[in-house]
N, C-alpha and C positions, 0 to 999 in steps of 0.2 A: 528170223523176222524181230522187231524189237519189242517187241507185247506177247510173249508166249503166251504168260498164266494170262491174261486178258482173252485171247485168243481160246483159250479150252474151255475159259465159265462160260463168254457169250460166242462161242460159234454160233447157237441157234436164234441168238437176236440177233448178230451179222445176218444167218438166212432171210428172216426175217424182214430184216433190209434189204438186202436185194431181193426179195421177191417182189417190198410195197415200192422199189422204184421203180423195178420191170413195170407193175401195174401204169404208175405212174408216166413212163415213157408211151405205155399203149393209149391210155387215157389221151395224151397229148395227140397223139399219134391223129385220132379223129375226129373228125371236124366239128 
């Protein structure tokens, strides 16, 4: 990975980003 030091430091932030993205996709799928 290009930024291993960032991966460790922001793992939780990355998970939050993924979760928020999933929520956005679910909201878009609703009419």
